[in-house]
Every structure is written in structure tokens, then in C-alpha cells.
TORLUMLUM-10515 format. One record per residue: x negated, y, z negated of N, C-alpha, C, O in turn. Coordinates in pm, whole numbers, padded with zeros to 5 digits, always signed. Layout:
N
XYZXYZXYZXYZ
...
# end
This chain:
314
-16365-12379-15168-16308-12334-15295-16397-12230-15361-16350-12128-15410
-16531-12256-15360-16624-12162-15423-16616-12027-15354-16617-11922-15419
-16609-12030-15218-16603-11904-15144-16477-11824-15181-16482-11702-15198
-16365-11895-15194-16241-11827-15231-16252-11763-15368-16209-11649-15387
-16308-11835-15465-16324-11782-15600-16419-11661-15599-16396-11562-15668
-16526-11672-15519-16624-11563-15513-16558-11433-15467-16577-11329-15530
-16483-11438-15359-16424-11317-15305-16306-11267-15387-16273-11148-15382
-16242-11355-15461-16129-11315-15545-16172-11248-15674-16091-11184-15740
-16298-11263-15711-16345-11208-15839-16456-11107-15816-16561-11114-15879
-16433-11014-15726-16529-10908-15700-16489-10780-15773-16373-10762-15811
-16588-10692-15791-16564-10561-15851-16555-10459-15738-16523-10495-15625
-16584-10331-15769-16572-10226-15669-16677-10238-15561-16649-10205-15445
-16797-10283-15594-16906-10290-15499-16976-10424-15503-16970-10495-15604
-17044-10459-15393-17119-10583-15384-17255-10555-15323-17263-10493-15216
-17362-10598-15387-17499-10581-15334-17560-10719-15313-17561-10802-15404
-17613-10742-15194-17678-10869-15159-17822-10842-15125-17852-10750-15049
-17915-10923-15180-18057-10909-15153-18109-11044-15105-18106-11142-15178
-18157-11048-14980-18198-11172-14917-18338-11158-14861-18369-11061-14792
-18422-11256-14891-18555-11265-14831-18582-11413-14802-18497-11498-14828
-18701-11442-14750-18736-11582-14722-18750-11663-14850-18750-11786-14846
-18762-11595-14965-18784-11664-15092-18669-11650-15191-18655-11733-15281
-18587-11549-15176-18484-11524-15277-18350-11488-15213-18343-11442-15099
-18244-11511-15291-18112-11462-15256-18041-11429-15385-18013-11518-15466
-18010-11300-15406-17941-11254-15526-17824-11166-15485-17831-11094-15385
-17718-11171-15562-17603-11084-15537-17551-11030-15670-17563-11094-15774
-17494-10909-15665-17446-10840-15784-17312-10773-15754-17299-10697-15657
-17213-10803-15837-17086-10729-15831-17100-10606-15918-17139-10615-16035
-17069-10489-15861-17098-10363-15928-16972-10283-15951-16876-10294-15874
-16971-10202-16058-16847-10134-16100-16821-10003-16027-16744-09921-16077
-16881-09980-15912-16848-09859-15836-16867-09886-15687-16939-09977-15648
-16800-09806-15604-16797-09824-15460-16910-09747-15397-16952-09643-15448
-16960-09797-15282-17059-09724-15205-17044-09761-15058-16971-09854-15024
-17113-09688-14972-17101-09706-14828-17149-09844-14785-17249-09895-14837
-17077-09906-14690-17122-10033-14632-17250-10009-14553-17257-09919-14469
-17350-10091-14579-17479-10070-14511-17560-10198-14517-17564-10267-14619
-17627-10230-14404-17722-10340-14399-17857-10285-14359-17867-10213-14259
-17961-10315-14435-18096-10265-14407-18191-10383-14401-18194-10465-14493
-18269-10391-14295-18374-10491-14282-18506-10418-14286-18534-10336-14199
-18588-10446-14387-18715-10375-14406-18810-10461-14487-18778-10575-14523
-18928-10405-14516-19030-10480-14590-19002-10487-14739-19065-10566-14809
-18910-10406-14789-18874-10408-14931-18724-10392-14943-18658-10342-14852
-18670-10434-15058-18526-10426-15080-18482-10279-15087-18554-10192-15136
-18361-10256-15038-18304-10123-15036-18212-10108-15157-18103-10166-15160
-18256-10030-15256-18178-10019-15381-18126-09877-15405-18067-09852-15510
-18147-09785-15312-18110-09646-15337-17964-09627-15376-17936-09545-15463
-17867-09701-15312-17728-09683-15357-17705-09725-15502-17605-09687-15563
-17797-09805-15558-17783-09853-15696-17853-09762-15797-17845-09786-15917
-17919-09659-15750-17995-09575-15841-17913-09511-15952-17966-09491-16061
-17784-09478-15930-17706-09428-16044-17701-09525-16161-17682-09483-16275
-17718-09657-16133-17722-09756-16240-17862-09781-16293-17878-09818-16409
-17964-09760-16210-18100-09800-16244-18186-09686-16296-18277-09709-16376
-18159-09565-16253-18246-09453-16289-18223-09410-16433-18121-09444-16493
-18317-09336-16488-18309-09293-16628-18192-09197-16653-18150-09180-16767
-18141-09137-16549-18029-09047-16563-17902-09129-16591-17826-09158-16498
-17879-09165-16718-17760-09239-16752-17784-09371-16823-17688-09436-16862
-17907-09414-16840-17938-09540-16912-17957-09509-17060-18026-09414-17096
-17896-09591-17145-17914-09574-17289-17898-09708-17359-17838-09802-17305
-17952-09716-17479-17945-09838-17559-17860-09814-17684-17857-09704-17739
-17791-09919-17725-17720-09919-17853-17771-10035-17936-17759-10151-17896
-17829-10005-18051-17872-10108-18145-17761-10128-18247-17736-10040-18329
-17695-10242-18242-17582-10271-18331-17632-10357-18448-17672-10472-18429
-17628-10299-18567-17678-10365-18687-17560-10410-18774-17476-10328-18811
-17555-10537-18805-17450-10587-18892-17504-10701-18978-17618-10744-18963
-17419-10749-19068-17461-10852-19162-17498-10982-19089-17595-11048-19126
-17423-11018-18987-17437-11149-18927-17527-11156-18804-17576-11263-18770
-17550-11041-18738-17641-11045-18623-17679-10903-18584-17614-10806-18621
-17789-10896-18508-17833-10770-18451-17820-10783-18299-17859-10885-18243
-17764-10681-18233-17748-10681-18089-17809-10555-18031-17807-10449-18094
-17863-10568-17912-17911-10452-17837-17834-10449-17705-17838-10544-17628
-17764-10339-17681-17687-10320-17559-17757-10221-17468-17813-10122-17516
-17755-10245-17340-17805-10150-17239-17687-10101-17160-17618-10179-17097
-17663-09969-17163-17548-09913-17096-17584-09805-16998-17691-09744-17005
-17493-09781-16903-17497-09666-16815-17359-09602-16822-17274-09644-16901
-17336-09502-16741-17202-09443-16738-17097-09544-16701-16983-09535-16747
-17133-09645-16616-17034-09734-16560-17035-09875-16618-16939-09949-16599
-17140-09914-16689-17150-10052-16728-17224-10068-16860-17288-09975-16909
-17213-10189-16918-17287-10221-17039-17312-10371-17041-17229-10450-16993
-17425-10410-17095-17458-10552-17108-17548-10573-17227-17608-10478-17278
-17558-10698-17272-17639-10729-17389-17779-10772-17348-17796-10850-17255
-17880-10721-17419-18019-10753-17393-18058-10873-17477-18022-10882-17594
-18132-10967-17418-18177-11085-17490-18276-11046-17600-18376-10981-17572
-18249-11086-17723-18334-11054-17836-18393-11181-17898-18401-11192-18020
-18434-11274-17816-18497-11396-17866-18617-11362-17951-18703-11283-17910
-18625-11421-18071-18736-11395-18162-18709-11289-18266-18789-11272-18359
-18597-11216-18253-18563-11116-18355-18504-11184-18477-18457-11298-18468
-18505-11116-18594-18441-11174-18713-18296-11207-18686-18225-11130-18622
-18251-11323-18736-18117-11370-18704-18009-11282-18765-17918-11237-18696
-18019-11258-18896-17917-11178-18961-17973-11117-19089-18081-11155-19134
-17901-11024-19147-17945-10950-19263-17955-11040-19386-18056-11037-19456
-17852-11119-19413-17850-11201-19534-17962-11306-19530-18027-11331-19631
-17984-11366-19413-18088-11465-19402-18226-11409-19427-18315-11481-19472
-18244-11282-19399-18373-11217-19424-18386-11175-19570-18494-11182-19628
-18276-11131-19629-18283-11084-19768-18302-11197-19868-18367-11178-19970
-18246-11315-19839-18253-11424-19935-18341-11533-19878-18299-11600-19784
-18462-11554-19929-18551-11658-19879-18488-11796-19891-18409-11820-19983
-18522-11886-19799-18469-12021-19804-18509-12088-19935-18624-12079-19977
-18414-12155-19998-18441-12224-20124-18431-12137-20246-18445-12187-20358
-18407-12008-20230-18398-11919-20344-18269-11943-20419-18166-11970-20358
-18273-11933-20550-18153-11949-20630-18076-11818-20644-17963-11816-20692
-18139-11709-20602-18071-11581-20611-17963-11571-20504-17979-11623-20393
-17858-11507-20537-17747-11492-20443-17728-11343-20415-17742-11258-20503
-17694-11316-20290-17672-11177-20249-17552-11172-20157-17541-11252-20065
-17465-11079-20182-17351-11056-20094-17359-10914-20040-17400-10821-20110
-17318-10900-19915-17324-10768-19848-17198-10753-19767-17170-10836-19680
-17121-10650-19793-16999-10629-19715-16954-10486-19728-17009-10407-19805
-16851-10453-19651-16792-10320-19663-16671-10329-19753-16601-10430-19757
-16647-10221-19825-16533-10221-19917-16402-10215-19841-16399-10170-19726
-16295-10258-19904-16165-10256-19838-16102-10116-19843-16012-10085-19765
-16150-10033-19935-16096-09897-19945-16198-09795-19905-16316-09828-19893
-16157-09671-19884-16250-09566-19843-16341-09523-19955-16306-09531-20073
-16458-09477-19919-16548-09418-20017-16514-09272-20033-16417-09224-19973
-16592-09202-20111-16560-09063-20141-16561-08973-20019-16493-08871-20017
-16638-09010-19916-16644-08923-19799-16549-08968-19689-16558-08922-19575
-16457-09058-19724-16360-09100-19624-16406-09215-19538-16329-09262-19454
-16530-09263-19557-16580-09374-19478-16584-09500-19563-16580-09493-19686
-16591-09614-19497-16598-09739-19570-16736-09752-19634-16838-09728-19569
-16738-09788-19761-16864-09794-19835-16925-09932-19827-16853-10031-19818
-17058-09940-19832-17128-10067-19835-17150-10106-19981-17191-10024-20063
-17124-10232-20012-17140-10280-20150-17242-10393-20149-17234-10485-20068
-17337-10386-20240-17438-10490-20258-17412-10556-20393-17402-10487-20494
-17401-10688-20395-17389-10762-20521-17508-10856-20529-17521-10945-20445
-17595-10839-20626-17709-10928-20639-17717-10986-20778-17679-10921-20875
-17767-11108-20788-17789-11172-20915-17938-11199-20925-17994-11277-20847
-18003-11134-21021-18146-11152-21038-18229-11054-20957-18352-11068-20954
-18168-10958-20893-18244-10858-20817-18179-10723-20833-18057-10713-20825
-18256-10621-20856-18203-10486-20873-18182-10416-20742-18220-10464-20635
-18120-10299-20754-18093-10221-20633-18219-10187-20557-18219-10187-20434
-18329-10158-20629-18455-10124-20561-18505-10240-20478-18556-10221-20367
-18491-10363-20532-18539-10480-20457-18452-10505-20333-18503-10541-20227
-18321-10484-20348-18231-10499-20234-18269-10400-20124-18276-10435-20006
-18293-10276-20167-18329-10172-20069-18460-10208-20000-18474-10191-19878
-18557-10257-20077-18685-10295-20019-18669-10409-19919-18737-10411-19816
-18582-10503-19948-18560-10616-19858-18492-10572-19729-18524-10621-19621
-18396-10478-19741-18331-10425-19621-18432-10353-19534-18433-10369-19412
-18518-10272-19597-18621-10203-19520-18715-10301-19451-18759-10277-19338
-18747-10411-19520-18833-10513-19459-18764-10573-19335-18827-10594-19232
-18636-10600-19349-18558-10653-19235-18560-10554-19118-18580-10593-19003
-18538-10427-19149-18535-10326-19044-18672-10307-18981-18681-10279-18862
-18778-10322-19058-18914-10313-19001-18938-10426-18899-19002-10405-18796
-18885-10544-18931-18898-10656-18837-18827-10625-18706-18879-10653-18598
-18709-10567-18717-18634-10528-18597-18712-10420-18519-18725-10428-18397
-18763-10320-18592-18834-10211-18527-18960-10264-18456-18993-10218-18346
-19029-10359-18518-19147-10418-18454-19109-10485-18322-19177-10468-18221
-18999-10560-18324-18954-10624-18201-18915-10523-18095-18948-10540-17977
-18844-10417-18135-18804-10315-18039-18923-10240-17983-18924-10203-17865
-19023-10216-18066-19142-10142-18020-19208-10215-17904-19257-10153-17810
-19208-10348-17912-19266-10427-17803-19173-10430-17682-19216-10413-17568
-19044-10451-17708-18947-10464-17600-18929-10334-17521-18911-10336-17400
-18934-10221-17593-18903-10091-17531-19027-10005-17515-19016-09883-17504
-19143-10064-17512-19268-09987-17513-19283-09894-17392-19349-09790-17401
-19222-09931-17279-19232-09847-17159-19103-09772-17129-19085-09720-17019
-19013-09767-17226-18883-09705-17205-18881-09559-17249-18956-09518-17338
-18792-09481-17185-18768-09343-17225-18620-09318-17250-18581-09206-17284
-18538-09420-17235-18394-09403-17251-18359-09382-17396-18424-09439-17484
-18257-09301-17425-18218-09277-17564-18163-09403-17630-18104-09489-17565
-18184-09410-17763-18137-09522-17842-18040-09471-17947-18070-09377-18021
-17922-09534-17952-17822-09508-18054-17822-09624-18151-17845-09738-18112
-17795-09596-18278-17779-09704-18377-17631-09708-18418-17570-09605-18443
-17577-09828-18424-17441-09850-18469-17445-09936-18594-17512-10039-18596
-17374-09894-18698-17370-09971-18820-17295-09897-18929-17255-09782-18911
-17276-09964-19044-17209-09899-19157-17298-09785-19207-17420-09794-19202
-17235-09679-19255-17307-09554-19278-17416-09565-19384-17513-09490-19378
-17405-09655-19480-17507-09664-19585-17637-09727-19533-17743-09707-19593
-17631-09802-19422-17751-09865-19368-17825-09776-19268-17946-09791-19248
-17753-09684-19206-17814-09605-19099-17935-09524-19143-18036-09524-19073
-17930-09455-19260-18050-09380-19303-18168-09472-19331-18283-09431-19313
-18142-09594-19375-18252-09687-19403-18321-09728-19273-18444-09736-19268
-18244-09753-19169-18309-09786-19042-18392-09669-18989-18500-09688-18934
-18341-09549-19005-18414-09432-18956-18547-09415-19029-18642-09361-18972
-18556-09461-19153-18683-09452-19227-18794-09530-19158-18910-09489-19162
-18761-09641-19096-18865-09730-19043-18875-09721-18891-18969-09776-18833
-18783-09653-18824-18783-09650-18679-18910-09584-18623-18956-09481-18674
-18965-09645-18518-19080-09586-18450-19054-09557-18303-19143-09506-18234
-18935-09588-18254-18902-09558-18115-18878-09408-18101-18793-09352-18170
-18952-09344-18013-18953-09198-18006-18823-09139-17957-18799-09020-17976
-18737-09219-17893-18618-09163-17831-18490-09203-17906-18382-09206-17848
-18503-09234-18035-18385-09253-18119-18317-09118-18140-18383-09022-18180
-18188-09109-18113-18120-08980-18125-18052-08967-18261-18028-09066-18330
-18021-08844-18298-17975-08815-18433-17836-08867-18465-17810-08909-18578
-17746-08866-18368-17609-08909-18393-17598-09061-18384-17668-09123-18304
-17511-09119-18466-17493-09265-18470-17347-09302-18445-17258-09216-18446
-17325-09430-18423-17190-09487-18416-17163-09552-18551-17220-09657-18581
-17078-09491-18631-17059-09535-18769-16944-09636-18774-16838-09616-18716
-16970-09746-18845-16872-09852-18861-16936-09988-18841-17047-09996-18790
-16868-10092-18881-16919-10228-18865-16908-10269-18719-16795-10286-18672
-17018-10287-18645-17008-10318-18501-16951-10456-18476-16909-10485-18364
-16948-10544-18577-16887-10675-18557-16738-10662-18530-16678-10752-18470
-16678-10554-18572-16535-10535-18557-16499-10448-18437-16384-10409-18419
-16598-10417-18355-16575-10330-18238-16613-10405-18112-16720-10466-18106
-16528-10402-18012-16558-10466-17884-16673-10394-17814-16694-10274-17831
-16748-10472-17736-16860-10413-17663-16815-10297-17576-16884-10195-17566
-16699-10311-17513-16647-10203-17427-16626-10075-17506-16655-09966-17457
-16574-10089-17631-16549-09972-17712-16678-09910-17762-16690-09787-17768
-16777-09994-17799-16909-09942-17838-16969-09862-17722-17027-09756-17743
-16953-09915-17603-17006-09847-17484-16941-09710-17467-17011-09611-17443
-16810-09703-17478-16740-09577-17460-16780-09475-17565-16800-09358-17534
-16792-09520-17690-16832-09428-17797-16976-09382-17777-17010-09266-17802
-17060-09473-17732-17200-09437-17709-17215-09339-17594-17291-09243-17604
-17142-09363-17484-17149-09273-17369-17103-09131-17405-17160-09033-17357
-17000-09121-17487-16951-08991-17527-17060-08913-17602-17062-08790-17596
-17150-08982-17671-17257-08916-17746-17372-08876-17654-17426-08766-17665
-17410-08967-17561-17533-08942-17483-17508-08860-17357-17602-08800-17304
-17385-08856-17306-17362-08784-17181-17407-08638-17185-17474-08593-17092
-17374-08562-17291-17424-08424-17296-17577-08415-17298-17634-08319-17246
-17643-08513-17358-17790-08515-17360-17844-08532-17219-17938-08463-17179
-17785-08625-17143-17830-08646-17007-17811-08521-16922-17899-08485-16844
-17699-08457-16936-17672-08336-16858-17771-08226-16891-17818-08155-16802
-17803-08212-17020-17897-08110-17062-18037-08141-17009-18107-08051-16961
-18079-08268-17019-18213-08306-16971-18226-08286-16821-18330-08241-16773
-18119-08319-16748-18122-08300-16603-18132-08151-16567-18209-08113-16479
-18055-08068-16636-18062-07922-16610-18201-07868-16642-18253-07784-16569
-18260-07916-16751-18393-07869-16788-18498-07910-16682-18587-07833-16650
-18484-08033-16630-18578-08079-16527-18563-07998-16398-18662-07962-16335
-18438-07969-16361-18415-07888-16240-18469-07747-16259-18528-07691-16166
-18450-07689-16378-18500-07554-16404-18652-07552-16402-18713-07458-16351
-18715-07657-16456-18861-07664-16455-18913-07672-16311-19010-07604-16276
-18849-07753-16230-18889-07763-16089-18877-07626-16019-18970-07583-15951
-18765-07560-16036-18743-07433-15970-18841-07326-16016-18884-07242-15937
-18877-07331-16146-18976-07236-16196-19112-07262-16133-19180-07168-16090
-19152-07391-16126-19283-07425-16072-19290-07396-15921-19389-07342-15873
-19185-07433-15850-19186-07408-15705-19181-07259-15675-19234-07212-15574
-19117-07184-15766-19106-07039-15747-19238-06968-15759-19260-06866-15695
-19328-07021-15842-19461-06959-15859-19566-07030-15772-19686-07008-15785
-19516-07118-15681-19603-07192-15588-19707-07276-15663-19823-07285-15623
-19662-07337-15773-19749-07423-15850-19777-07553-15774-19690-07604-15704
-19898-07607-15789-19932-07734-15728-19868-07852-15801-19882-07966-15757
-19797-07827-15911-19734-07935-15985-19589-07957-15942-19517-08034-16006
-19544-07892-15835-19409-07913-15781-19417-07917-15630-19498-07847-15569
-19332-08000-15568-19334-08013-15424-19198-08060-15373-19122-08123-15445
-19170-08028-15245-19053-08082-15177-19087-08132-15037-18997-08162-14958
-19215-08142-15006-19260-08190-14876-19267-08342-14879-19342-08398-14959
-19188-08413-14794-19190-08559-14795-19328-08620-14773-19360-08722-14833
-19410-08558-14688-19543-08613-14662-19628-08616-14788-19706-08709-14809
-19613-08516-14872-19687-08513-14998-19625-08609-15101-19696-08684-15168
-19494-08604-15112-19425-08674-15221-19434-08824-15207-19451-08894-15308
-19424-08877-15086-19426-09022-15067-19559-09081-15114-19561-09183-15182
-19669-09016-15076-19799-09063-15123-19814-09045-15272-19867-09134-15339
-19768-08932-15326-19779-08906-15470-19701-09010-15550-19746-09053-15656
-19585-09050-15499-19506-09153-15568-19581-09285-15570-19583-09354-15671
-19642-09319-15460-19715-09446-15453-19832-09449-15550-19862-09553-15608
-19899-09335-15570-20018-09331-15654-19987-09293-15800-20079-09272-15878
-19859-09283-15836-19821-09261-15975-19836-09119-16023-19850-09097-16143
-19833-09022-15933-19850-08882-15973-19721-08815-16018-19725-08710-16081
-19605-08876-15985-19478-08806-16006-19425-08829-16146-19409-08943-16190
-19397-08719-16214-19333-08723-16346-19182-08727-16334-19117-08805-16402
-19125-08642-16247-18981-08634-16226-18954-08621-16078-19020-08544-16008
-18853-08697-16029-18820-08694-15887-18670-08684-15871-18594-08762-15927
-18627-08584-15792-18488-08573-15749-18479-08628-15607-18561-08594-15521
-18378-08714-15582-18361-08779-15452-18220-08756-15402-18124-08768-15478
-18205-08722-15273-18072-08705-15213-18012-08842-15189-18062-08919-15107
-17906-08872-15260-17846-09005-15254-17772-09030-15124-17763-09145-15079
-17720-08925-15063-17635-08941-14943-17713-08925-14812-17652-08912-14705
-17845-08925-14818-17927-08909-14698-18028-09025-14689-18051-09097-14786
-18086-09041-14569-18191-09140-14547-18306-09077-14474-18288-08986-14394
-18425-09127-14502-18546-09075-14439-18623-09196-14385-18702-09259-14455
-18597-09227-14255-18657-09347-14198-18803-09322-14161-18840-09216-14110
-18885-09424-14188-19026-09412-14154-19108-09521-14218-19055-09622-14263
-19238-09500-14221-19332-09599-14275-19440-09527-14357-19475-09412-14330
-19491-09599-14456-19604-09547-14535-19710-09655-14540-19682-09771-14571
-19833-09617-14510-19948-09708-14515-20026-09678-14643-20094-09575-14649
-20018-09765-14746-20087-09736-14872-20240-09738-14859-20310-09678-14940
-20293-09805-14756-20438-09811-14741-20495-09679-14691-20604-09638-14731
-20421-09612-14603-20471-09486-14547-20397-09365-14603-20443-09252-14588
-20281-09387-14668-20199-09278-14717-20122-09209-14606-20072-09099-14626
-20110-09272-14489-20044-09214-14374-19893-09230-14385-19844-09338-14420
-19819-09123-14355-19673-09126-14354-19625-09099-14213-19667-09003-14150
-19535-09186-14163-19468-09167-14034-19319-09147-14058-19257-09227-14127
-19263-09042-14001-19119-09015-14014-19054-09025-13877-19112-08982-13777
-18934-09082-13872-18862-09100-13747-18720-09049-13759-18660-09058-13866
-18665-08993-13651-18530-08940-13653-18426-09053-13667-18324-09036-13733
-18453-09167-13606-18366-09284-13619-18450-09404-13661-18572-09404-13645
-18384-09503-13715-18456-09620-13765-18522-09699-13653-18456-09735-13556
-18651-09724-13666-18726-09805-13572-18762-09938-13640-18744-09955-13760
-18814-10030-13560-18851-10161-13612-18948-10147-13729-19048-10075-13720
-18917-10217-13839-19000-10221-13961-18997-10091-14038-19074-10074-14133
-18909-09999-14000-18892-09877-14081-18818-09907-14211-18741-10003-14219
-18843-09826-14312-18767-09829-14435-18721-09688-14469-18770-09590-14412
-18629-09678-14562-18587-09547-14610-18690-09501-14712-18701-09560-14819
-18767-09399-14679-18876-09355-14764-18826-09284-14890-18902-09270-14986
-18700-09240-14891-18639-09193-15016-18630-09310-15114-18659-09295-15233
-18590-09424-15063-18580-09547-15143-18719-09584-15195-18735-09616-15312
-18820-09581-15106-18957-09616-15144-19009-09525-15255-19065-09573-15354
-18992-09394-15239-19044-09300-15339-18976-09318-15473-19041-09309-15577
-18844-09343-15473-18772-09364-15598-18820-09489-15670-18842-09486-15792
-18837-09598-15596-18887-09723-15656-19025-09703-15716-19049-09741-15830
-19116-09642-15639-19253-09625-15687-19258-09533-15808-19339-09555-15899
-19174-09430-15811-19172-09340-15925-19129-09415-16052-19189-09399-16158
-19025-09498-16040-18979-09574-16156-19081-09677-16200-19104-09695-16320
-19144-09746-16104-19248-09845-16137-19360-09779-16215-19415-09840-16307
-19394-09657-16180-19505-09586-16245-19461-09503-16364-19536-09417-16410
-19340-09528-16416-19296-09466-16540-19239-09327-16528-19221-09259-16629
-19209-09282-16405-19149-09151-16387-18998-09157-16401-18939-09264-16407
-18937-09041-16405-18791-09028-16416-18734-08993-16280-18787-08906-16211
-18626-09060-16241-18561-09036-16114-18419-08988-16137-18344-09047-16215
-18383-08878-16070-18246-08828-16070-18194-08836-15927-18266-08801-15832
-18071-08882-15910-18011-08884-15779-17899-08781-15773-17832-08756-15873
-17881-08722-15656-17781-08616-15641-17736-08611-15496-17809-08652-15406
-17617-08560-15473-17576-08530-15337-17660-08414-15284-17717-08336-15360
-17668-08405-15151-17756-08305-15090-17730-08165-15142-17824-08090-15170
-17602-08128-15154-17568-07994-15197-17598-07968-15344-17594-07853-15388
-17626-08073-15421-17655-08060-15563-17803-08071-15594-17842-08063-15710
-17887-08088-15491-18032-08096-15512-18085-07961-15558-18030-07857-15520
-18191-07961-15639-18246-07832-15685-18324-07757-15579-18372-07647-15605
-18337-07814-15460-18399-07744-15348-18329-07789-15221-18259-07890-15220
-18348-07713-15113-18285-07748-14986-18370-07851-14912-18419-07824-14802
-18385-07967-14972-18464-08072-14914-18415-08206-14966-18330-08211-15055
-18468-08313-14911-18429-08447-14955-18498-08489-15083-18452-08579-15153
-18608-08424-15114-18690-08452-15232-18710-08326-15314-18709-08215-15261
-18728-08343-15442-18782-08239-15528-18861-08309-15638-18806-08389-15713
-18990-08279-15646-19077-08354-15738-19154-08262-15830-19195-08152-15792
-19173-08310-15951-19264-08247-16049-19377-08347-16071-19354-08463-16103
-19500-08300-16052-19617-08387-16065-19669-08392-16209-19654-08296-16285
-19729-08503-16243-19799-08514-16371-19928-08433-16366-19967-08372-16466
-19993-08433-16252-20121-08364-16238-20139-08322-16092-20240-08262-16057
# end
């Protein structure tokens, strides 16, 4: 029965990862070539469109009753666990046991600019105190995000009613918060719709960043700079040692071989031999582990006539 249910509830793609210690499987929202790889490390290159920075973004949904952080790509969206974050806005604004009452909601009619207005009703507290309390709440969120996203470079969108958005921007410290927001009460919007609205905002940014990276590579390689390379023997070692800032990888090709991290030796083979791995896969994983940006492309869309194109940090 379990097997029947499993196969009846699949998406476009299925990825299985098996070792002597683990077994994990993922139903994925896009199709890819059938392939089985036996090697010393998991083969994730077909999943790079979901994992690489080219297409990953966050949505911080701020509302009265809860705060949510969504992680999205072009094809998918999911909620990030925010254990330890402030529960909700009202609970933060009104200390436990306080006799003061505070209500926070959106008006039923439009405000002067055509958007729904936020109304604060307080007894015993002025507007300045309410504003200070909201800022305190947002600082708590920002502190949590600073820890959670400390190694991230993906853009962050904020979703919320328009009167709160400028207040959050006052306290934000995440360097990749973008200027445009998703305006409206996120409690009334499905996650799927938030994802679609968010992708419409960030997609042009991704395309621009990718074009800029490709142009930078072509400029550096054109002047024979040591900060750009397309030689696999150089790039595989550089990826392992954390030298790569940006890496373009041919998604539709494979480069079978082995890399010895102790000696820095690279072996390349025309066909897969025993214990070989796809070194395109290896370089992409190592680049991401070391905080670099990975872009995947079909061979004809690569910024050079090679399987790799890299920009070095040093």
C-alpha cells in the first residue's frame, strides 16, 4: 500500500540519495534526465537550478499574528523554521499582565493612496510609544534573521501592510534586502501567491546579476587576468580551496575523473571509470560550501566555450 501511495503522489522529478548511512528522497517540481551515479559523494548537479544562488530568494511575511520566512526559487517555495523568533506583533507590543490594550488591524476602506491603511488604537500609550514598540519588535526579528542568514547572499523581500514596511527597513541589517516589497496583509495571501508575486519582483534582478557576472568573466579572460579561468585542472583545485567567487557550470555535460585533495592532483577520463565522479558536480558543491555563487547553463549558453567559467577571489 505504501509503495502504491508513494508512486501515485510524485511530482515531475524524483531524486534518491543512498549511502551506507542514509537514504533520502525528494519529489521535485521539474523534469530531468534519468541517471544513476555511484561515486564517493552525492551527485546533485541536476538539482543545481534549485540549490544555486541563481534563483534563490527569501520572503519575510510580517503580520499581526505571526512572522513567516519563505525560501523560494523559480519553481518552488517552502517555509523556513523560525523557532525562537517573536510569536506575534501584539504579544510583543503589550507586556504580559499589562492593563493597557492595543489593537492593530487594517481598515476596511482604502486610504488616501488607494491602499489599505493600518490603524493603531491604544489606551494609555501614545503614537510615539506604539511606534517605538513596533521598532523593538522588528529589531528582535532582524536579530534573529542576522544569525539565520549570516552566510546568505540571496535577496530578501518583505511582505506586509504598507505602513509597517518603512519601519522594518529602519532596523534591517541584512545587506541583500531589496527595495521593492509585497504590499498587503500576508495572512490573507496563499503561500503560492506570495511566491508568484515575489518571483515577479526578483527575476529581473537575477537576470541582471547573471549578465553582470558573465560580462565580468569575459572582460577578465579577455585581458588574460589571473582572476578568471576556464581550465578544469585549475578550477577543480581552486573550488576545493575556496578561491572561486563565481562559477558557471555546464548543466548538460559531465566531466568524469578524480581529485586528490592531499596532492591537488586532477585526473580526467573520457568515460566513467571505477570511483570516478563528475568533477563539474564536485566543483559546484565546493564553490557553494565555500560561499561562492554558482550559475548553471546549457553548453551553448556558457560565457566561454568550455564546461567551466570561473572568477577567482584572489
